[in-house]
Residue frames as qw, qx, qy, qz and C-alpha x, y, z in Angstrom:
[[0.138, 0.477, 0.867, 0.047, 1.00, 8.33, -11.63],
 [0.098, 0.596, 0.209, -0.769, 0.15, 11.79, -12.86],
 [0.013, 0.059, -0.667, -0.742, -0.46, 10.98, -16.50],
 [0.568, 0.131, 0.107, -0.805, -4.01, 11.64, -17.57],
 [0.669, 0.156, -0.630, -0.363, -4.16, 8.35, -19.47],
 [0.324, 0.019, -0.878, 0.353, -3.34, 6.43, -16.28],
 [0.234, 0.113, 0.501, -0.826, -5.97, 8.39, -14.36],
 [0.612, 0.155, -0.236, -0.739, -8.61, 7.74, -17.03],
 [0.569, 0.083, -0.808, -0.125, -8.08, 3.98, -16.65],
 [0.019, 0.032, -0.784, 0.620, -8.95, 4.12, -12.94],
 [0.207, -0.582, -0.776, -0.126, -12.39, 3.29, -11.58],
 [0.188, -0.778, -0.143, -0.582, -14.49, 6.10, -10.13],
 [0.743, -0.661, -0.104, 0.012, -13.80, 4.84, -6.60],
 [0.786, -0.119, 0.027, 0.606, -10.04, 4.63, -7.13],
 [0.282, 0.556, 0.143, 0.769, -10.04, 8.09, -8.72],
 [0.414, -0.810, -0.136, -0.393, -11.92, 9.54, -5.73],
 [0.823, -0.502, -0.037, 0.262, -9.45, 7.92, -3.32],
 [0.651, 0.166, 0.090, 0.736, -6.49, 9.26, -5.29],
 [0.010, 0.731, 0.158, 0.664, -8.07, 12.72, -5.24],
 [0.627, -0.760, -0.112, -0.129, -8.55, 12.56, -1.46],
 [0.826, -0.290, 0.030, 0.482, -4.93, 11.50, -0.92],
 [0.484, 0.388, 0.144, 0.771, -3.62, 14.22, -3.23],
 [0.205, -0.817, -0.146, -0.519, -5.65, 16.92, -1.48],
 [0.748, -0.655, -0.043, 0.098, -4.33, 15.76, 1.90],
 [0.760, -0.045, 0.101, 0.641, -0.74, 15.76, 0.61],
 [0.244, 0.622, 0.182, 0.721, -1.23, 19.20, -0.92],
 [0.452, -0.840, -0.130, -0.270, -2.56, 20.51, 2.41],
 [0.809, -0.477, 0.034, 0.341, 0.46, 19.12, 4.26],
 [0.627, 0.224, 0.164, 0.728, 2.84, 20.63, 1.71],
 [0.004, 0.785, 0.175, 0.594, 1.17, 24.04, 2.01],
 [0.627, -0.777, -0.039, -0.035, 1.50, 23.94, 5.81],
 [0.812, -0.227, 0.128, 0.522, 5.13, 22.90, 5.48],
 [0.449, 0.511, 0.195, 0.706, 5.76, 25.69, 2.97],
 [0.227, -0.867, -0.108, -0.431, 4.40, 28.23, 5.46],
 [0.695, -0.711, 0.103, -0.021, 6.35, 26.95, 8.44],
 [0.591, -0.495, 0.508, 0.385, 9.64, 25.79, 6.94],
 [0.245, 0.575, -0.553, -0.550, 11.55, 25.41, 3.72],
 [0.929, 0.213, 0.158, -0.260, 10.24, 22.73, 1.36],
 [0.600, -0.313, 0.639, 0.367, 12.67, 20.07, 0.20],
 [0.268, 0.163, 0.722, 0.617, 11.04, 20.01, -3.24],
 [0.258, 0.400, 0.205, -0.855, 8.88, 23.07, -4.04],
 [0.333, 0.151, -0.656, -0.661, 7.92, 21.42, -7.33],
 [0.076, -0.233, -0.960, 0.133, 5.84, 18.93, -5.32],
 [0.233, 0.471, 0.418, -0.741, 3.27, 21.67, -4.66],
 [0.401, 0.424, -0.356, -0.730, 2.79, 22.25, -8.39],
 [0.233, 0.098, -0.937, -0.243, 2.73, 18.52, -9.12],
 [0.019, 0.337, 0.880, -0.334, -0.03, 17.84, -6.59],
 [0.301, 0.497, 0.181, -0.793, -2.04, 20.91, -7.63],
 [0.393, 0.350, -0.573, -0.629, -1.98, 19.70, -11.23],
 [0.148, -0.052, -0.988, -0.016, -2.83, 16.13, -10.20],
 [0.186, 0.433, 0.664, -0.581, -5.89, 17.39, -8.29],
 [0.373, 0.508, -0.111, -0.769, -6.95, 19.44, -11.32],
 [0.298, 0.222, -0.822, -0.433, -6.54, 16.47, -13.68],
 [0.028, -0.212, -0.958, 0.193, -8.59, 14.21, -11.45],
 [0.259, 0.509, 0.450, -0.686, -11.37, 16.78, -11.08],
 [0.358, 0.432, -0.409, -0.719, -11.43, 17.29, -14.84],
 [0.242, 0.054, -0.940, -0.236, -11.78, 13.56, -15.47],
 [0.072, 0.352, 0.828, -0.430, -14.52, 13.30, -12.83],
 [0.329, 0.524, 0.148, -0.771, -16.43, 16.16, -14.48],
 [0.334, 0.306, -0.673, -0.585, -16.05, 14.57, -17.92],
 [0.143, -0.123, -0.982, 0.007, -17.47, 11.29, -16.60],
 [0.169, 0.450, 0.608, -0.632, -20.31, 13.12, -14.87],
 [0.371, 0.480, -0.173, -0.775, -21.21, 14.94, -18.11],
 [0.284, 0.169, -0.856, -0.397, -21.06, 11.68, -20.09],
 [0.022, -0.277, -0.927, 0.251, -23.42, 9.97, -17.63],
 [0.254, 0.518, 0.354, -0.736, -25.81, 12.92, -17.75],
 [0.362, 0.410, -0.455, -0.703, -25.79, 12.91, -21.54],
 [0.218, 0.023, -0.957, -0.189, -26.39, 9.15, -21.65],
 [0.032, 0.382, 0.823, -0.420, -29.25, 9.38, -19.15],
 [0.245, 0.619, 0.278, -0.692, -30.89, 12.41, -20.68]]
């Protein structure tokens, strides 16, 4: 579920929940990377990029709402 098109179809609430879960997973992976060997180091990159995509979409929506209101 890391495709931007899938993320754009989500509601704001679902997007925020997905962001929260991804940040928590990323935190756990970082701790694991510091304390032991990761099974899949690519997971760190995948979650970092997922967080970035979600934040980008949230910012786009925020700008669109501001432009519509102003």
